[in-house]
C-alpha positions in Angstrom: 0.0 0.0 0.0 1.9 3.1 -1.2 -0.3 5.8 0.3 -2.6 5.3 3.2 -6.0 6.6 2.1 -9.2 6.7 4.1 -12.5 7.5 2.3 -15.0 9.3 4.7 -18.4 9.5 3.0 -20.0 12.7 3.8 -23.6 13.6 2.9 -23.8 17.0 1.3 -25.7 19.6 3.4 -28.6 21.2 1.5 -27.5 24.5 3.0 -24.1 24.2 1.3 -24.2 25.3 -2.3 -22.0 23.7 -4.9 -18.6 25.3 -5.3 -16.5 25.3 -8.4 -13.1 23.5 -8.4 -11.4 26.8 -9.0 -12.9 28.4 -5.9 -12.2 25.2 -3.9 -8.5 25.4 -4.9 -8.3 29.0 -3.7 -9.8 27.9 -0.4 -7.6 24.8 -0.1 -6.5 24.2 3.4 -4.1 21.9 5.2 -4.7 21.0 8.8 -1.4 20.3 10.6 -1.5 18.2 13.7 1.6 17.7 15.8 1.9 14.0 16.5 2.4 13.0 20.2 5.0 10.4 19.3 8.0 11.6 21.2 9.1 14.7 19.3 8.6 13.4 15.8 7.8 15.7 12.9 4.4 17.3 12.6 1.9 15.1 10.8 -0.5 16.3 8.1 -4.1 15.3 7.2 -5.1 16.9 3.9 -8.8 17.1 3.5 -10.4 17.1 0.0 -13.8 18.6 -0.1 -16.9 16.9 -1.5 -17.9 18.0 -4.9 -16.7 17.6 -8.5 -13.4 15.8 -8.6 -10.3 16.0 -10.8 -10.3 12.2 -10.9 -13.3 10.1 -11.6 -11.9 7.4 -9.3 -12.8 9.7 -6.4 -16.5 9.7 -5.6 -18.1 13.1 -6.2 -19.6 13.2 -2.6 -16.6 11.9 -0.8 -13.9 13.5 1.3 -10.5 12.0 0.8 -8.2 11.9 3.7 -4.5 11.2 3.1 -3.0 10.4 6.3 0.6 11.5 6.8 3.3 10.8 9.3 1.5 10.4 12.5 -2.1 9.7 11.4 -1.6 6.3 9.8 -3.2 4.2 12.5 -6.7 3.2 13.4 -7.2 5.7 16.2 -5.6 8.5 14.2 -7.8 7.6 11.2 -10.9 8.1 13.4 -9.6 11.5 14.5 -9.0 12.5 10.9 -12.5 11.4 9.8 -13.9 13.5 12.7 -11.9 16.4 11.5 -13.2 16.0 8.0 -16.8 16.1 9.3 -16.0 19.1 11.4 -14.2 21.0 8.6 -17.0 20.3 6.1 -18.6 23.4 7.4 -21.9 21.5 8.0 -22.2 22.0 11.7 -24.7 19.2 12.2 -24.8 18.7 16.0 -24.1 15.0 16.0 -21.2 15.6 13.6 -19.8 18.4 15.7 -20.1 16.2 18.8 -18.1 13.4 17.1 -15.4 15.9 16.0 -15.2 17.4 19.5 -14.9 13.9 21.1 -12.2 12.9 18.7 -10.4 16.2 19.3 -10.7 15.8 23.1 -9.1 12.3 22.8 -6.3 13.8 20.7 -5.8 16.6 23.2 -5.6 14.0 26.0 -2.9 12.1 24.1 -0.9 15.3 24.0 -1.1 16.2 27.6 -1.1 12.6 29.0 0.4 10.4 26.3 1.2 7.7 28.8 -2.5 7.1 29.5 -3.1 6.3 25.8 0.1 4.7 24.7 2.3 1.9 25.9 6.0 2.0 26.6 6.8 1.7 22.9 4.7 4.7 22.0 1.9 2.6 20.5 -1.7 3.4 21.2 -3.3 1.1 23.9 -6.4 -0.6 22.5 -7.8 -3.8 21.0 -6.1 -6.3 18.7 -7.1 -4.1 15.8 -4.5 -1.6 16.7 -1.8 -4.2 16.6 -3.0 -5.4 13.3 -3.0 -1.8 12.0 0.5 -1.3 13.2 1.7 -4.6 11.5 0.1 -3.6 8.3 1.6 -0.1 8.4 5.3 -0.2 9.4 7.1 2.8 10.6 10.5 4.3 11.1 12.5 3.6 14.2 11.5 6.8 16.1 7.9 5.7 16.0 6.6 7.6 12.9 4.5 5.6 10.5 6.2 5.1 7.2 4.6 4.7 3.8 5.8 1.8 1.8 8.7 2.8 -0.4 8.4 2.1 -4.2 10.5 -0.6 -5.7 14.1 0.5 -5.8 13.5 3.1 -3.1 14.1 6.0 -5.6 11.2 6.9 -7.8 7.7 7.0 -6.3 5.0 5.3 -8.3 2.8 7.8 -10.1 -0.2 5.6 -9.2 0.4 6.5 -5.6 -0.4 10.1 -6.2 -3.7 11.1 -4.5 -5.1 12.9 -7.5 -3.4 11.7 -10.7 -2.9 14.4 -13.3 -2.6 17.2 -10.7 -1.4 17.9 -7.3 -4.1 20.0 -5.8 -5.5 18.8 -2.6 -8.8 20.5 -2.1 -10.4 21.7 1.1 -13.9 22.2 2.2 -15.9 25.4 1.7 -15.0 27.1 5.0 -16.8 30.4 4.2 -20.4 29.1 4.5 -20.9 27.2 7.7 -24.3 26.2 8.9 -25.4 26.0 12.5 -27.7 23.5 14.3 -31.3 24.8 14.3 -32.4 26.1 17.7 -35.3 24.5 19.5 -38.7 26.0 19.5 -38.0 27.9 22.8 -34.8 29.3 21.3 -32.5 27.2 23.3 -29.5 25.4 21.8 -30.0 21.7 21.2 -28.6 19.2 23.7 -26.0 18.1 21.3 -24.7 21.7 21.2 -24.4 21.7 25.0 -22.4 18.6 24.8 -20.1 20.2 22.3 -19.8 23.3 24.5 -18.7 21.1 27.4 -16.0 19.4 25.4 -12.4 20.3 26.3 -10.8 23.1 24.3 -8.0 21.9 22.2 -5.0 24.3 21.9 -4.7 25.4 18.3 -1.7 23.9 16.5 0.9 26.1 14.9 -0.5 27.4 11.6 1.2 25.7 8.7 2.5 29.1 7.4 4.1 30.0 10.7 7.8 28.9 10.7 9.2 27.1 13.7 11.8 28.7 15.9 15.5 28.1 14.8 15.8 25.7 17.7 12.8 23.7 16.5 13.9 23.8 12.9 17.4 22.4 13.8 15.7 19.4 15.5 13.0 18.9 12.9 13.0 16.1 10.4 12.8 17.8 7.0 10.3 16.2 4.6 11.7 13.6 2.2 10.7 12.0 -1.1 8.7 9.4 0.9 6.1 12.2 0.9 4.3 12.1 -2.5 3.4 15.8 -2.2 7.1 16.7 -1.9 7.9 14.5 -5.0 5.3 16.4 -7.0 6.7 19.8 -5.8 10.3 18.8 -6.7 9.4 17.2 -10.1 7.3 20.2 -11.1 10.1 22.6 -10.0 12.4 20.7 -12.3 10.0 21.3 -15.2 9.6 25.0 -14.3 13.4 25.3 -14.4 13.5 23.6 -17.8 11.0 26.0 -19.1 12.8 29.0 -17.6 16.2 27.9 -19.1 14.7 27.5 -22.6 13.1 30.9 -22.4 16.4 32.5 -21.5 18.7 30.3 -23.6 17.1 29.2 -26.8 20.1 27.1 -27.7 19.6 24.9 -24.7 18.1 21.4 -25.3 16.5 19.5 -22.4 17.4 15.9 -21.7 16.2 14.4 -18.3 15.0 16.2 -15.2 14.1 13.9 -12.3 13.6 14.4 -8.6 16.4 13.1 -6.5 17.0 12.6 -2.8 17.8 16.2 -2.0 15.9 18.0 -4.7 16.0 17.8 -8.5 18.1 18.5 -11.5 17.8 18.9 -15.2 20.5 18.1 -17.8 20.9 20.5 -20.7 22.9 20.5 -23.9 23.8 23.8 -25.3 24.5 23.9 -29.1 26.5 27.1 -28.7 28.9 25.4 -26.4 28.6 28.1 -23.8 28.6 27.3 -20.1 26.0 28.3 -17.5 27.5 30.8 -14.9 26.5 31.7 -11.4 24.8 34.8 -12.7 22.9 32.7 -15.1 21.5 30.6 -12.2 20.2 33.8 -10.7 18.5 34.9 -13.9 17.0 31.4 -14.3 15.6 31.5 -10.7 14.1 34.9 -11.4 12.4 33.6 -14.5 11.1 30.6 -12.5 9.6 33.0 -10.0 7.7 34.6 -12.9 6.4 31.3 -14.1 5.3 30.3 -10.6 3.5 33.6 -10.1 1.5 33.2 -13.3 -0.1 30.0 -11.8 0.1 28.2 -15.2 -1.8 24.9 -15.3 0.3 21.7 -15.5 -1.6 19.1 -17.4 -1.0 15.6 -18.6 -1.5 14.5 -22.3 -1.4 11.0 -23.6 -0.2 10.7 -27.2 0.9 7.9 -29.6 4.5 7.2 -30.2 4.3 8.5 -33.7 2.7 11.8 -32.6 5.4 12.2 -29.9 8.1 11.6 -32.5 6.5 14.1 -34.9 6.5 16.8 -32.2 10.1 16.1 -31.1 11.4 16.3 -34.6 9.5 19.5 -35.2 11.4 21.3 -32.3 14.7 19.6 -33.2 15.7 18.0 -29.9 17.6 14.7 -30.6 18.0 13.8 -27.0 14.3 13.6 -26.6 14.2 11.1 -29.5 16.6 8.9 -27.7 14.5 9.0 -24.6 11.4 8.2 -26.6 13.1 5.2 -28.2 14.0 3.9 -24.7 10.3 3.9 -23.6 8.8 0.5 -24.0 5.1 1.5 -23.7 3.4 2.6 -26.9 1.4 5.1 -24.9 3.5 8.2 -24.3 2.7 10.7 -21.6 3.6 14.4 -22.1 3.3 17.1 -19.4 2.6 20.7 -20.4 3.1 23.9 -18.5 0.5 26.3 -19.9 0.5 26.3 -23.7 4.2 27.2 -24.0 6.4 24.3 -22.8 6.2 20.5 -22.6 8.4 17.5 -22.1 8.1 13.7 -22.1 7.3 12.7 -18.6 5.5 10.0 -16.5 4.7 12.5 -13.7 3.7 13.2 -11.0 3.2 16.9 -10.9 1.2 19.6 -9.0 -1.9 20.9 -10.8 -0.4 24.4 -11.5 2.8 26.3 -11.0 1.0 28.5 -8.5 1.1 25.6 -6.1 4.8 25.9 -5.8 6.2 28.3 -3.2 8.8 30.4 -5.0 10.5 31.2 -1.6 10.8 27.4 -1.0 12.6 26.7 -4.3 16.3 27.3 -4.9 18.9 26.6 -7.6 22.2 25.4 -6.1 25.0 24.4 -8.5 25.8 23.5 -12.1 28.1 20.6 -13.0 29.1 18.6 -16.0 27.6 15.2 -16.8 28.0 12.8 -19.7 24.8 11.9 -21.6 23.7 8.5 -20.3 26.8 8.4 -18.1 28.8 7.5 -21.2 32.2 9.2 -21.4 32.2 8.8 -25.2 29.0 10.9 -25.5 28.2 14.6 -25.3 29.0 16.5 -22.1 25.9 18.1 -20.7 25.4 20.8 -18.1 23.4 19.6 -15.0 21.7 22.3 -12.9 20.9 21.1 -9.4 18.1 22.6 -7.4 15.9 21.8 -4.4 12.4 22.5 -3.3 10.3 22.2 -0.2 6.8 22.9 1.0 7.7 25.9 3.2 10.4 28.6 3.1 11.6 27.7 6.6 12.4 24.1 5.4 14.5 25.5 2.6 16.3 27.8 5.0 17.0 24.9 7.4 18.2 22.8 4.4 20.6 25.5 3.4 21.9 25.8 7.0 22.6 22.1 7.2 24.4 22.2 3.8 26.7 24.9 5.1 27.3 23.0 8.2 28.0 19.9 6.1 30.6 21.8 4.2 32.4 22.5 7.4 32.2 18.9 8.3 33.4 17.5 4.9 35.6 14.5 5.8 38.0 15.3 3.0 38.7 18.7 4.5 38.8 17.5 8.1 40.9 14.5 7.1 43.6 16.8 5.9 43.2 19.4 8.6 43.4 16.8 11.4 46.0 14.7 9.6 43.8 11.5 9.5 44.3 10.2 6.0 45.2 11.1 2.5 44.5 10.0 -1.1 47.7 10.0 -3.1 46.1 10.1 -6.5 49.0 11.5 -8.4 51.6 9.0 -7.2 49.6 6.0 -6.2 46.3 6.2 -8.2 42.8 7.2 -7.4 40.5 5.6 -4.8 43.3 4.2 -2.6 43.4 5.3 1.1 46.5 6.1 3.1 45.8 6.0 6.8 48.0 8.4 8.8 48.9 7.7 12.4 46.0 9.7 13.9 43.5 8.2 11.5 45.0 4.7 12.0 44.6 5.1 15.8 40.9 5.7 15.4 40.5 2.9 12.9 42.3 0.6 15.3 39.8 1.5 18.0 36.9 0.9 15.6 38.3 -2.5 14.7 39.0 -3.4 18.4 35.4 -2.6 19.3 34.1 -4.6 16.4 36.2 -7.6 17.2 35.4 -7.6 20.9 31.6 -7.4 20.3 31.7 -10.1 17.7 33.6 -12.4 20.0 31.0 -11.8 22.7 28.3 -12.6 20.2 29.8 -16.0 19.3 31.5 -15.2 16.0 34.8 -16.8 14.8 37.2 -14.4 13.0 38.6 -15.3 9.6 41.4 -13.9 7.5 41.2 -14.8 3.8 43.4 -14.1 0.7 43.1 -10.9 -1.4 43.2 -12.8 -4.7 41.9 -16.1 -6.0 41.6 -18.0 -9.3 38.9 -16.6 -11.6 37.2 -20.0 -11.5 36.1 -19.2 -8.0 34.2 -16.1 -9.1 32.6 -18.0 -11.9 31.3 -20.5 -9.4 30.0 -17.8 -7.2 28.4 -16.0 -10.1 30.2 -12.7 -9.5 32.0 -13.0 -12.8 28.6 -13.0 -14.6 26.7 -10.5 -12.5 29.4 -8.1 -11.3 32.1 -8.2 -14.0 31.9 -4.4 -14.6 32.8 -3.8 -11.0 35.8 -6.1 -11.0 39.4 -5.3 -11.9 41.0 -7.0 -14.9 42.3 -10.5 -14.3 46.0 -11.2 -13.9 47.9 -14.1 -15.4 49.7 -16.4 -12.9 51.4 -19.4 -14.5 48.8 -19.6 -17.2 45.9 -19.3 -14.7 43.7 -16.3 -14.5 43.6 -14.8 -11.0 41.2 -12.1 -9.8 41.5 -9.5 -7.0 38.5 -10.3 -4.7 35.5 -7.9 -5.0 33.8 -9.7 -2.1 34.5 -12.0 0.8 31.5 -14.4 0.5 33.0 -17.1 -1.7 36.0 -17.5 0.7 33.7 -18.0 3.7 31.8 -20.7 1.7 35.1 -22.5 1.1 36.0 -22.4 4.8 32.5 -23.8 5.6 32.9 -26.5 3.0 36.4 -27.5 4.1 35.0 -30.1 6.6 31.6 -32.0 6.6 29.0 -30.3 8.8 26.2 -31.7 11.0 23.1 -29.9 12.2 24.8 -30.0 15.6 27.5 -27.7 14.3 25.0 -25.0 13.2 24.7 -22.1 13.5 28.3 -21.3 12.3 29.2 -17.6 12.4 32.2 -16.3 10.5 33.3 -12.7 10.6 36.1 -10.9 8.8 37.5 -7.4 8.3 38.3 -8.2 4.7 39.8 -5.8 2.2 38.2 -6.0 -1.2 38.9 -4.3 -4.6 36.3 -2.9 -7.0 36.7 -1.0 -10.2 35.2 2.5 -10.0 35.4 5.1 -12.8 37.6 8.0 -11.7 34.7 10.4 -12.1 32.7 8.5 -9.5 35.4 8.5 -6.8 34.6 10.6 -3.8 36.8 10.8 -0.7 36.3 7.8 1.5 32.7 7.4 0.4 33.6 5.9 -3.0 37.0 4.2 -3.3 38.6 1.3 -5.1 40.1 -0.6 -2.2 38.2 -0.8 1.1 37.6 -3.1 4.1 34.2 -4.6 4.6 33.1 -5.7 8.0 31.8 -8.9 6.5 30.1 -11.8 8.4 28.2 -14.8 7.2 26.0 -17.0 9.3 25.2 -20.6 8.2 22.1 -22.0 9.9 19.1 -24.3 9.5 15.8 -22.8 8.3 14.5 -23.2 11.9 17.3 -21.0 13.2 16.9 -18.0 10.9 14.8 -15.9 13.1 17.0 -16.3 16.2 20.1 -15.6 14.1 18.6 -12.5 12.5 17.6 -11.2 16.0 21.1 -11.8 17.2 22.4 -9.8 14.2 20.0 -6.9 15.0 21.1 -6.9 18.7 24.8 -6.8 17.7 24.2 -4.1 15.1 22.4 -1.9 17.8 25.3 -2.5 20.3 28.0 -1.5 17.8 26.3 1.4 16.2 25.3 2.8 19.6 28.9 2.6 20.8 29.8 5.2 18.1 26.8 7.5 18.9 24.4 6.3 16.2 21.1 5.7 17.9 18.6 7.0 15.4 18.0 4.9 12.2 15.4 3.8 9.8 14.8 0.1 9.0 13.8 -1.1 5.6 12.6 -4.6 4.8 13.1 -5.5 1.1 11.0 -8.3 -0.3 11.2 -10.7 -3.2 11.9 -9.2 -6.6 10.3 -10.4 -9.9 13.5 -12.2 -10.8 14.8 -14.5 -8.0 16.1 -17.9 -7.2 14.7 -20.2 -4.6 11.2 -21.7 -3.9 8.2 -19.9 -2.6 8.4 -21.8 0.6 12.0 -20.8 1.3 11.3 -17.2 0.4 8.2 -17.1 2.6 10.0 -18.7 5.5 13.0 -16.3 5.3 10.8 -13.2 4.9 8.7 -14.2 7.8 11.8 -14.8 9.9 13.0 -11.3 9.1 9.6 -9.9 10.1 9.5 -12.0 13.2 13.0 -10.9 14.3 12.1 -7.2 13.8 8.9 -7.8 15.8 10.8 -9.4 18.6 13.3 -6.6 18.5 10.5 -4.1 18.8 11.8 -2.2 15.7 9.3 -0.6 13.3 10.2 -0.7 9.7 9.1 0.3 6.2 8.7 -2.2 3.4 10.7 -1.9 0.2 8.4 -4.0 -2.0 10.3 -6.2 -4.5 13.7 -4.6 -3.7 15.3 -7.7 -2.2 18.3 -9.3 -3.8 17.6 -12.0 -6.3 19.0 -14.5 -3.9 16.9 -13.5 -0.8 15.1 -10.9 1.3 17.0 -8.4 3.3 16.9 -5.7 6.0 18.7 -2.5 5.5 19.5 0.0 8.4 19.9 3.6 7.5 21.7 5.6 10.3 21.1 9.3 11.0 24.1 11.5 11.8 24.2 14.7 13.9 22.8 16.8 11.0 19.9 14.4 10.5 21.4 13.1 7.2 20.7 9.5 6.4 23.4 7.0 5.5 22.9 3.4 4.4 25.3 1.3 6.6 24.1 -2.0 7.9 22.5 -4.8 5.9 21.2 -8.3 6.7 20.5 -10.6 3.7 19.3 -14.1 3.4 21.0 -16.1 0.6 19.6 -19.2 -1.1 22.0 -18.9 -4.0 25.6 -19.4 -2.8 24.8 -22.6 -0.8 23.5 -24.1 -4.0 26.4 -22.9 -6.2 29.0 -24.2 -3.7 27.0 -27.3 -2.9 27.1 -26.5 0.8 25.4 -29.2 2.9 24.9 -30.5 6.5 23.7 -33.7 7.9 20.1 -33.5 9.2 18.9 -35.3 12.4 17.5 -38.1 10.3 20.9 -38.6 8.6 20.2 -36.8 5.3 23.5 -35.5 4.1 22.1 -33.2 1.4 20.5 -30.6 3.6 21.2 -27.0 2.4 22.1 -24.4 5.1 20.6 -20.9 4.9 23.4 -18.4 4.4 23.0 -14.9 6.0 25.2 -12.1 4.7 25.7 -9.3 7.2 27.6 -6.1 7.5 27.3 -3.4 10.2 29.6 -0.6 9.0 29.3 -1.5 5.3 33.0 -0.6 4.9 35.4 0.9 7.5 36.4 3.7 5.1 32.8 4.9 4.5 31.8 4.4 8.2 34.9 6.4 9.2 33.9 9.2 6.8 30.4 9.3 8.3 31.8 9.3 11.8 34.1 12.2 11.0 31.3 14.3 9.5 28.8 13.4 12.3 31.3 14.4 15.0 32.8 17.3 12.9 36.2 15.5 13.7 35.6 16.1 17.5 35.7 12.5 18.5 34.5 11.5 21.9 37.2 11.1 24.5 37.4 7.3 24.3 37.8 7.4 20.5 40.0 10.5 20.1 43.3 9.7 18.4 45.1 11.7 21.1 43.3 11.8 24.4 45.9 13.8 26.3 48.4 16.4 25.2 51.1 17.7 27.6 52.0 21.3 27.2 55.5 22.2 28.5 55.8 25.8 29.5 59.6 25.8 29.6 62.4 23.6 28.3 62.9 22.3 31.8 59.4 20.9 31.8 60.0 18.8 28.7 61.8 16.1 30.5 58.9 15.7 33.0 56.4 15.7 30.1 58.3 12.9 28.3 58.3 10.9 31.6 54.6 11.4 32.1 53.9 10.4 28.5 55.6 7.1 28.9 53.6 6.4 32.1 50.4 7.4 30.3 51.0 5.1 27.3 51.8 2.3 29.7 48.4 2.9 31.4 46.6 2.8 28.1 46.1 6.5 27.5 46.9 7.9 24.1 49.2 10.8 25.0 51.6 13.1 23.1 53.8 16.1 24.0 53.5 19.4 22.3 56.8 20.4 20.6 56.9 23.5 22.9 58.0 25.9 20.3 55.1 28.3 20.9 53.9 30.2 23.9 51.4 28.5 26.2 48.4 30.3 24.8 49.3 29.3 21.3 49.8 25.7 22.4 46.4 25.6 23.9 44.8 27.1 20.8 46.6 24.6 18.6 45.3 21.7 20.8 41.8 23.1 20.6 42.0 23.5 16.8 43.2 19.9 16.5 40.3 18.8 18.7 42.5 17.3 21.4 40.0 16.6 24.3 42.4 16.9 27.3 45.4 19.1 27.9 47.8 19.3 30.8 50.0 22.3 31.5 53.4 21.5 32.9 55.4 24.5 34.3 57.6 25.3 37.3 54.7 24.8 39.8 53.8 21.4 38.3 57.5 20.3 38.4 57.6 21.2 42.1 54.3 19.6 43.0 54.3 16.6 40.6 50.7 17.4 39.6 49.3 18.4 36.3 47.1 21.5 35.6 44.3 20.0 33.5 42.1 21.7 30.9 39.3 20.0 28.9 38.1 21.0 25.5 34.9 22.9 25.8 35.1 22.9 29.7 38.2 24.9 30.5 40.2 24.5 33.7 39.5 21.3 35.6 42.1 21.9 38.3 45.3 20.1 39.4 45.6 16.4 39.8 48.3 13.7 40.1 49.1 12.1 36.7 47.9 8.6 37.6 44.6 9.9 38.8 44.2 11.8 35.6 44.9 8.6 33.6 42.3 6.7 35.6 39.7 9.4 35.0 40.4 9.5 31.2 40.1 5.7 30.9 36.9 5.7 32.9 35.2 8.5 30.8 33.5 8.2 27.5 33.4 12.0 26.8 35.1 15.1 28.4 31.8 15.8 30.2 32.3 12.6 32.2 35.6 13.9 33.6 35.4 15.1 37.2 36.6 18.5 38.4 39.9 18.2 40.3 41.5 20.5 42.9 41.0 24.1 41.9 43.5 26.7 43.0 42.1 29.4 45.3 
């Protein structure tokens, strides 16, 4: 179910005259309700009034309620229906009483949520509530999530509430009717009941922006919201129209919505490049188009007609796009009577539904047509769009903050790593001592937790005969991502792109019994994958990287318990590094797959069962599982609220078959196939390290800092004492270094702060005499004087500098 839709049939009041669609659009209204679920984003119920509809599929006397973030459950649905009745403007007493009762319940949930929800934030109620929750999964922070379209990228146009237009109409609010008074002039009893109902505080009006503090904590809308998809896609078309108005030599190619906004690729026959000033002019022209409130309409044409129109305007790239469309029915979207493009939608109903102050153009970059380096170089203009200006402002603020946190910049500034492209080649990481220290701590944590979880660690080769990759299927399915083979004594060898086949060989090395299962293998294995130079990006996209790979071999009956164990381990490790907010996606069987229905159903149910036992809510990525099995993906959120795909758990029915992996069953059957579970928590150490650097802005917590303590000698005489203390600190397990002492004390402190050293200790004549250290902590200042060993103990016991105690302060 791609969009949760409730149809609330409302009988039209005789006192309410029919209203034209145009008038209803002008009176469109969105009622925003703040969900009581622990600080999650405000939810939205958009109410579509009764009357003539843009879509014959919507009954003419129905109100359509599209339930957003926090209204996707049974109780919330009742509230939304009550709101629809109330907002219809037909103040029938019984209907008002129903609305008041629902609103009173909602108000109670705001002021006393514990009375209506259980410890997990779910509404208390009958089994129907549990069924509703199971049918409508949510994100980890308790917000209901709509099912993500296949592939997780492009929403299905069929999921749009009103196809062919994005207007969401509201009731006629200008002509309310009141309950008729009784013969003696008194209000009816129903009205008295309404008057006695609790008064619900008015929510913040949608147009009123939140405070900066609220905005910083808010979850900005994403493309999981079909309305935002329509806004962004329509903004791309408006940009295309504006560009071709201003630059007649520009030919449009493709203009999709993307995760953070939209883009359009243009080919300029003049060869000229778009400049920054051009972007300003384009945005100004877009504002004019938006202000004119031009209709955006869909037209269905034949392939021949589409070809005739494209040839008439002389745009060859559109012809290529047309030839790539399989369907003989071609859809075209028009903006007014001036501009059109091939498009499957969705879009808003008119340009006036876009908020010009919530649309921005960002950058222009080069891009090869179809990603083919042998084809034309296009110019790609990126932009973004939101529902409200404050969301755009907050998006821009986060972008600026992200620039400051760029791991490539911080990696150089903090001397963590380098990429020696000129001398060594692209996509190869050189870990410097400070970065290597952090990596070692990450690996140590990973190994310790895996040992506690019952995993056996493996080390496997970096290269193997090509035949192995033919057996595994990688040579057929992933050849483009593999380096060229090398000849070794007339045999073809291949750098390994994955660790899985090696773990299969270790399993197969000795016969296995059901008593041996489950078997859990884990490895920090470095793999090598070919990436084009244009796709390389810091530590996020490299050619050599270390996967935190693990594979569990188990019986079908053990799958759920093993998956649950993986989820527990994932939570433990991610939490250790400060990642406690994440979204969970369950990807189901794709159209092309291997394995029987029975095995797929069993594995999918095991994943669902494990998630249920874990208490994690999830969204469903329908048909986006691997061809060899269903999977769970975990997307972490960093300090800026950005989402990063890290952890994955995948069932595999393919490799056990290809490698003929077996175990002996209790009845002596030696041909039983184990279920293989692929699992990674970090994804790769390099990428996880980059995410960690950007999330912390390079200011690692005390336990993870490459240098925990820096000694600052005030005089040359203090240096000998500093070196002695350093040796004692290292022996105690504290990562300690001594400042070269070439600068004055104030400059040494500033250098340590700039390099994000969490703890500093000043050593001068007074410290030499007393044997103590004068301690400073980053962000806290002077902590007082303390004996070195006591300081070492405090550092080792603390996770962050805020955990450090205050020592003896001088009077």
